[in-house]
Each structure stands twice: as structure tokens, then as C-alpha cells.
KEROVO-392083 format. One line per field, with one value per residue (C-alpha): residue number from 1; residue in three letters; chain; x, y, z. Coordinates in Angstrom, 2 decimals. Each point is the difference from the previous one (the first is absolute). Layout:
<pts>
seq = c(NUM/...)
type = c(ALA/...)
mol = c(A/...)
x = c(X/...)
y = c(Y/...)
z = c(Z/...)
</pts>
This chain:
<pts>
seq = c(1/2/3/4/5/6/7/8/9/10/11/12/13/14/15/16/17/18/19/20/21/22/23/24/25/26/27/28/29/30/31/32/33/34/35/36/37/38/39/40/41/42/43/44/45/46/47/48/49/50/51/52/53/54/55/56/57/58/59/60/61/62/63/64/65/66/67/68/69/70/71/72/73/74/75/76/77/78/79/80/81/82/83/84/85/86/87/88/89/90/91/92/93/94/95/96/97/98/99/100/101/102/103/104/105/106/107/108/109/110/111/112/113/114/115/116/117/118/119/120/121/122/123/124/125/126/127/128/129/130/131/132/133/134/135/136/137/138/139/140/141/142/143/144/145/146/147/148/149/150/151/152/153/154/155/156/157/158/159/160/161/162/163/164/165/166/167/168/169/170/171/172/173/174/175/176/177/178/179/180/181/182/183/184/185/186/187/188/189/190/191/192/193/194/195/196/197/198/199/200/201/202/203/204/205/206/207/208/209/210/211/212/213/214/215/216/217/218/219/220/221/222/223/224/225/226/227/228/229/230/231/232/233/234/235/236/237/238/239/240/241/242/243/244/245/246/247/248/249/250/251/252/253/254/255/256/257/258/259/260/261/262/263/264/265/266/267/268/269/270/271/272/273/274/275/276/277/278/279/280/281/282/283/284/285/286/287/288/289/290/291/292/293/294/295/296/297/298/299/300/301/302/303/304/305)
type = c(UNK/UNK/UNK/UNK/UNK/UNK/UNK/UNK/UNK/UNK/UNK/UNK/UNK/UNK/UNK/UNK/UNK/UNK/UNK/UNK/UNK/UNK/UNK/UNK/UNK/UNK/UNK/UNK/UNK/UNK/UNK/UNK/UNK/UNK/UNK/UNK/UNK/UNK/UNK/UNK/UNK/UNK/UNK/UNK/UNK/UNK/UNK/UNK/UNK/UNK/UNK/UNK/UNK/UNK/UNK/UNK/UNK/UNK/UNK/UNK/UNK/UNK/UNK/UNK/UNK/UNK/UNK/UNK/UNK/UNK/UNK/UNK/UNK/UNK/UNK/UNK/UNK/UNK/UNK/UNK/UNK/UNK/UNK/UNK/UNK/UNK/UNK/UNK/UNK/UNK/UNK/UNK/UNK/UNK/UNK/UNK/UNK/UNK/UNK/UNK/UNK/UNK/UNK/UNK/UNK/UNK/UNK/UNK/UNK/UNK/UNK/UNK/UNK/UNK/UNK/UNK/UNK/UNK/UNK/UNK/UNK/UNK/UNK/UNK/UNK/UNK/UNK/UNK/UNK/UNK/UNK/UNK/UNK/UNK/UNK/UNK/UNK/UNK/UNK/UNK/UNK/UNK/UNK/UNK/UNK/UNK/UNK/UNK/UNK/UNK/UNK/UNK/UNK/UNK/UNK/UNK/UNK/UNK/UNK/UNK/UNK/UNK/UNK/UNK/UNK/UNK/UNK/UNK/UNK/UNK/UNK/UNK/UNK/UNK/UNK/UNK/UNK/UNK/UNK/UNK/UNK/UNK/UNK/UNK/UNK/UNK/UNK/UNK/UNK/UNK/UNK/UNK/UNK/UNK/UNK/UNK/UNK/UNK/UNK/UNK/UNK/UNK/UNK/UNK/UNK/UNK/UNK/UNK/UNK/UNK/UNK/UNK/UNK/UNK/UNK/UNK/UNK/UNK/UNK/UNK/UNK/UNK/UNK/UNK/UNK/UNK/UNK/UNK/UNK/UNK/UNK/UNK/UNK/UNK/UNK/UNK/UNK/UNK/UNK/UNK/UNK/UNK/UNK/UNK/UNK/UNK/UNK/UNK/UNK/UNK/UNK/UNK/UNK/UNK/UNK/UNK/UNK/UNK/UNK/UNK/UNK/UNK/UNK/UNK/UNK/UNK/UNK/UNK/UNK/UNK/UNK/UNK/UNK/UNK/UNK/UNK/UNK/UNK/UNK/UNK/UNK/UNK/UNK/UNK/UNK/UNK/UNK/UNK/UNK/UNK/UNK/UNK/UNK/UNK/UNK/UNK/UNK/UNK/UNK/UNK/UNK/UNK/UNK/UNK/UNK)
mol = c(A/A/A/A/A/A/A/A/A/A/A/A/A/A/A/A/A/A/A/A/A/A/A/A/A/A/A/A/A/A/A/A/A/A/A/A/A/A/A/A/A/A/A/A/A/A/A/A/A/A/A/A/A/A/A/A/A/A/A/A/A/A/A/A/A/A/A/A/A/A/A/A/A/A/A/A/A/A/A/A/A/A/A/A/A/A/A/A/A/A/A/A/A/A/A/A/A/A/A/A/A/A/A/A/A/A/A/A/A/A/A/A/A/A/A/A/A/A/A/A/A/A/A/A/A/A/A/A/A/A/A/A/A/A/A/A/A/A/A/A/A/A/A/A/A/A/A/A/A/A/A/A/A/A/A/A/A/A/A/A/A/A/A/A/A/A/A/A/A/A/A/A/A/A/A/A/A/A/A/A/A/A/A/A/A/A/A/A/A/A/A/A/A/A/A/A/A/A/A/A/A/A/A/A/A/A/A/A/A/A/A/A/A/A/A/A/A/A/A/A/A/A/A/A/A/A/A/A/A/A/A/A/A/A/A/A/A/A/A/A/A/A/A/A/A/A/A/A/A/A/A/A/A/A/A/A/A/A/A/A/A/A/A/A/A/A/A/A/A/A/A/A/A/A/A/A/A/A/A/A/A/A/A/A/A/A/A/A/A/A/A/A/A/A/A/A/A/A/A/A/A/A/A/A/A)
x = c(102.37/0.98/3.04/1.78/2.63/2.53/1.97/3.25/-0.29/3.54/0.70/-0.47/-3.78/-0.47/2.00/-2.10/-3.26/1.17/0.40/-3.11/-2.60/-0.68/-0.79/-3.28/-0.40/0.92/0.10/0.55/2.67/2.37/2.02/2.71/1.61/3.18/0.57/1.77/-2.94/-2.59/0.84/-3.16/0.89/-0.62/-3.80/-0.51/2.21/-1.95/-3.25/1.07/1.29/-2.88/-2.49/1.86/0.32/-3.59/0.86/-2.57/2.25/3.02/2.32/2.15/3.21/2.02/1.65/2.97/0.75/3.70/-1.10/3.19/0.58/-3.54/0.40/2.36/-2.12/-3.68/-0.82/0.79/-1.74/-3.25/0.17/0.29/-1.87/-2.83/-0.42/0.78/-2.83/-2.43/1.14/-0.63/-3.37/-1.30/1.05/-1.70/-3.19/0.12/0.64/-2.42/2.79/0.23/3.08/2.07/2.51/2.85/0.60/2.01/0.04/2.03/-3.18/-0.14/2.52/-1.03/-2.55/0.30/-1.66/2.03/-3.22/0.07/-1.09/-3.49/-0.99/-2.29/2.58/1.25/3.46/2.91/3.11/3.42/2.09/-0.15/-0.63/-2.91/-1.58/0.39/-1.75/-2.75/-0.48/-0.23/-2.75/-2.00/0.39/-1.52/-3.36/-1.35/1.43/-1.53/-2.13/0.56/3.24/1.86/2.74/2.12/2.42/3.01/2.77/3.77/-0.30/2.44/-0.10/2.35/0.45/1.31/-0.93/0.70/0.81/1.87/2.25/-1.39/-2.10/0.51/0.25/2.58/2.09/-0.03/1.29/2.64/1.18/0.12/2.07/2.49/0.40/-0.14/-1.98/-3.53/-2.04/-3.76/-2.48/-2.12/-2.44/-1.83/-2.80/-1.75/-1.40/2.44/-2.05/0.78/-0.81/-0.85/-3.05/-0.81/-0.26/-2.57/-1.91/-0.26/-1.14/-2.73/-0.95/-0.87/-2.71/-2.14/-1.69/0.83/1.96/2.04/3.15/1.34/2.89/1.67/2.99/1.07/-1.19/1.72/2.70/3.77/2.75/2.62/2.43/-2.53/-0.42/3.72/0.26/-2.79/1.81/3.13/-1.81/-1.95/3.15/1.94/2.48/1.31/1.90/0.94/-3.37/-0.87/-2.75/0.39/-2.51/-1.33/1.88/3.35/-0.71/-0.80/-1.56/-1.10/-3.66/-1.74/-1.59/-3.16/0.69/-3.15/-1.60/-1.94/-3.06/-3.15/-1.73/-3.30/-1.79/1.29/-1.24/-3.42/-0.12/0.97/2.94/3.16/2.24/3.39/2.08/2.01/3.23/2.11/-1.83/0.43/3.67/0.40/-1.64/2.27/3.23/-1.21/-0.62/3.37/1.98/-1.96/0.96/3.67/2.00/0.93/3.81/1.44/-0.15/2.07/-1.40/0.39/-1.35/-3.72/-2.75/-1.72/-3.05)
y = c(176.25/-2.47/-2.27/0.21/-2.69/0.87/-3.01/0.98/3.07/0.88/1.66/3.54/-0.25/-1.74/2.80/2.77/-1.85/0.06/3.78/0.75/-2.43/1.90/3.12/-1.57/-2.81/1.42/-2.67/-2.90/-2.60/-0.62/-3.25/-0.10/-3.53/-0.66/-3.12/-1.71/0.79/-1.45/-1.84/0.40/-3.39/-1.88/-0.30/-1.39/2.65/2.66/-1.41/-0.46/3.50/1.74/-2.04/0.75/3.70/0.49/3.09/2.17/0.54/-1.89/1.88/-2.43/1.71/-3.32/-0.39/-1.34/3.04/0.07/-0.07/-1.25/-2.56/-1.27/-0.76/-2.94/-1.09/-0.61/-2.52/2.34/2.92/-1.98/-1.32/3.59/2.14/-2.44/-2.71/2.51/2.38/-3.15/-1.05/3.44/0.30/-3.32/0.86/3.30/-1.67/-2.24/3.04/2.31/2.57/2.33/-0.73/2.64/-1.38/2.00/-0.80/1.69/1.81/-2.91/-2.04/2.03/-0.06/2.96/2.13/0.42/3.35/1.03/0.75/-0.89/-3.50/-0.22/-2.50/-2.34/-0.21/-3.56/-0.62/-0.87/-0.21/0.29/-2.12/-2.66/2.64/1.37/-3.36/-1.19/3.32/-0.37/-3.59/1.33/2.47/-2.94/-2.07/2.56/0.49/-3.53/-0.30/2.93/2.83/2.54/1.15/3.02/-0.68/3.07/0.42/2.35/1.10/0.99/0.15/1.72/1.09/1.16/-3.44/-1.40/-3.35/-3.01/-2.18/2.38/1.87/3.49/1.60/1.76/3.44/-1.01/-1.96/3.15/2.14/-2.45/-0.12/3.86/-0.08/-2.33/2.52/-2.53/0.22/-1.33/-1.67/-0.68/-1.56/2.49/-2.51/-1.31/2.32/-0.34/2.13/0.00/-0.26/1.10/-2.46/2.82/1.03/-3.69/-0.82/2.74/-1.05/-3.54/1.30/1.97/-2.87/-2.36/2.39/-0.92/-3.40/0.30/-3.09/-0.76/0.99/3.48/2.00/2.16/1.85/3.61/2.26/0.50/-2.24/0.09/-2.30/-1.21/2.54/2.82/-1.09/0.00/3.43/1.32/-1.47/1.85/3.23/0.14/-0.93/2.77/-2.42/-0.25/-3.43/-1.15/-1.65/-1.60/-2.11/-3.56/-2.67/-3.35/-1.62/1.45/-0.88/-3.71/-1.48/-3.64/1.26/2.00/3.36/1.30/3.03/1.74/-1.00/3.27/-0.71/2.07/0.12/-0.12/-2.10/2.46/2.91/-1.67/-0.33/3.63/-0.98/0.48/1.90/-0.75/3.08/0.48/-1.86/3.15/1.27/-3.41/0.03/3.41/-1.19/-3.00/2.03/2.57/-2.78/-1.51/3.12/0.70/-3.48/0.04/2.86/-0.89/0.07/2.50/-1.81/0.79/2.93/0.60/3.42/0.77/-2.48/-2.21/1.73)
z = c(75.65/-2.78/-0.25/-3.37/-0.90/-2.66/-1.47/-1.52/2.09/0.57/-3.35/-1.29/-0.34/3.21/1.69/-1.44/0.86/3.58/-0.16/-2.05/1.14/3.32/-1.88/-1.49/2.61/3.50/2.68/-2.48/0.87/-2.86/0.09/-2.71/-0.53/-1.82/-2.08/2.81/2.30/-2.52/-3.09/-2.37/-1.86/3.28/-0.16/3.43/1.58/-1.69/1.01/3.68/0.30/-1.63/2.06/3.19/-0.59/-1.35/-2.06/-1.72/-3.01/-1.41/-2.20/-2.13/-1.01/-0.06/-3.44/-1.70/-2.24/-0.87/-3.72/-1.65/2.73/-0.26/-3.60/0.84/3.15/-1.32/2.57/2.79/-1.74/-0.22/3.53/1.35/-2.44/-0.96/2.59/2.90/-0.99/-0.25/3.51/1.37/-1.68/1.16/3.62/-0.20/-1.16/3.07/2.28/-1.68/-0.70/-2.92/-2.13/-1.90/-2.52/-1.50/-3.80/-2.68/-3.44/-1.22/-0.53/-3.35/-2.89/-2.08/-1.32/-3.65/-0.08/3.11/1.99/3.80/0.88/1.87/2.51/-2.12/-2.82/-0.60/1.54/-2.20/2.24/-1.61/2.46/2.70/2.73/-1.77/-0.73/3.54/1.17/-2.49/1.22/3.61/-1.03/-1.74/3.16/2.38/-1.72/0.31/3.55/1.56/-1.43/2.75/-1.45/-1.62/-2.51/-0.18/-2.98/0.42/-2.16/0.56/3.77/2.14/3.74/2.78/1.37/-3.28/-1.50/2.29/-2.89/-2.35/2.52/-0.48/-2.85/-3.18/1.49/2.37/-2.68/-2.27/2.90/0.97/-3.71/-0.15/3.26/-1.67/-2.89/-2.67/-3.29/0.49/-2.80/0.49/-2.25/-1.88/-1.73/3.05/0.98/3.40/2.96/2.98/3.20/3.37/2.76/2.26/-2.08/-0.96/3.67/0.50/-3.11/1.35/3.36/-1.67/-2.38/2.76/1.35/-2.90/-0.77/-3.59/-0.30/-3.17/-1.91/0.20/-1.65/2.37/-1.26/0.04/-3.04/-3.15/-1.77/-0.79/-1.17/2.57/-1.64/0.52/3.60/0.64/-1.62/2.30/3.05/-0.79/-0.93/3.34/1.83/-1.54/-1.60/-3.52/-0.47/-3.41/-0.81/-3.37/-1.53/-1.06/-1.42/1.13/-2.90/1.15/3.64/-0.09/3.15/0.72/0.39/-2.75/1.19/-1.38/-2.39/1.36/3.31/0.84/2.07/0.12/3.44/-1.54/2.80/2.74/-2.15/-0.44/3.83/0.36/2.18/-2.19/2.25/-1.87/-0.98/-2.96/-0.07/0.19/2.90/1.84/-0.77/1.43/3.27/0.08/-0.50/2.66/2.49/-0.84/0.48/3.40/1.29/-0.82/-1.71/-3.57/-0.61/-2.50/-3.39/-3.15/-2.00/-3.75/-0.74/-0.35/1.05/-2.52/-1.53)
</pts>
């Protein structure tokens, strides 16, 4: 039996790791820790806890990821997203524990030819959040080689995001329930990724000793507008949905126009188990409806194609 420590483990991915880890690692003890239980910016606290618990694996999900808020708080962003991972890596080295670190597609700004980004491509973050996450990746390597850096994209899970008060799917469904016109950006392309499937992918990845950086997103790509349309289509809803642009929807932090990731290293290892994003969304909506009946929402004729 192994002990697995999960920092920042009370959010949507931590929740799904608790549910999915036993499927691939029966008998393991998973210990999720919130920010209040372990502040990764406190190097000595991180060291003491990891040495006391003696985990075989530490999964670092702790992050400051409210992107627009981060733009005005670079010091906090670098403390949590860059120094924090280094603190965890150094403690893992001392304890002899494997480290898994969650990163983001926002380490990339764009692909001029609109081809998915690969793992060994130079990073070029568009905002403070992306810069701080890229810095965190760079801090881990020299600190402890026995690590996996896992980049995700557009994460959503049934537990919701602890720092954002929900996720994109829930936001869209709530807006539809209100019956108001909905505008969603159509010029930012990504791959929405379910934490249910990402949790399983991480559980599989750690069974290898092929340390390094991995992209782990669902298959396919779409704009946020297309994602919203598919959410409503699969839910049988037809709210008044329209596209908008990044220029029309000004935000403090710039978003990448194209941040699709290719799971090249997972594919090379023969362990890419991520489904298409539409299939993952279908699973999410099914689980959501099974947990709590969805209220009747306003209908406007036929569903969006």
C-alpha cells in the first residue's frame, strides 16, 4: 500500500482523484489537503509534513488560478504557482517521493499555424497566471528529477472549482436557467477537459517511470462558444446564445487565441486514455443529472445543432 499526498486537494480534480485513484491503485491511502491544511508557500511547513507523512507520491494541485485576479497580484501568483512547486519538489527529493504537478495550457500564447502545442515546444505565456505557472515548471526540474508535469486545459468537474465558484458548464446552465441572452467568446480555441478522466490519466501515468512533461487533455478542440453550444445541445436546452470576440469582451488578463494541446508524450508511452471532449461532457452531464435532478429550464424551440 502506498500513501499519496494531494496538495490543493479539495477542488474538482482532487475530488475526482479520490474517486478514481482506487480503480488503478486499490489499497492506496489518498490524503487530500486544502490550502488551510498546507500552505505550499511555507517551505518549512511543506518539508515537515511530507517528511512526517512519508508519501510515495505527492500530487501538487495547489494553485492561484483566478486568471483575471492573478493579473493584479503577481507576487501572490509567483509565491503559490512558482515557489510553491519548488518547495514541494525539494521536500519530495528529501523524502524520496515521486512528484506530480498540475500545469496549464496557458503557458502557451498561440500557434500561428493553429496546430496543437506539443510538450517540448518553447513556452510563451500570455498573462501573469501563465508566466507564474511556467516559472513553476522550470523550478521543479532542477529541484527533483522524479517528477511528472501534467498540463491540462479548460478543466471542469462535478465538485466545481474551489477558487472560481463552479465551472464553465455550471455557469452556462445557470445562465440558461435565468433565461437571459448569453454571449460567449468564439475566438479562443481550446480543449475542454473533464477532471473525471484527467484523474484516471494521472493515476495511470504514475505507474510508469517515464518522468517529464505531459499534455493530458481530452481529444478534439472547440471555441468556448462551441463548447457552450454543445452543453446546451446535450442538455436539450436552447437559450439565446450568440458569439462574441475577445476584443468585445475585455478582461484584465489576455487569453490565448489557440491553446490546444497534443498528448504526444502520452501517446508515445501508449497510455493516452483521454476521450473526445464531447464524450467527456456527456459523462459529466449524465453524472450531474444522476446526483441531483436538473430543474426545468427555459426552452426556445429546437436544440442547437
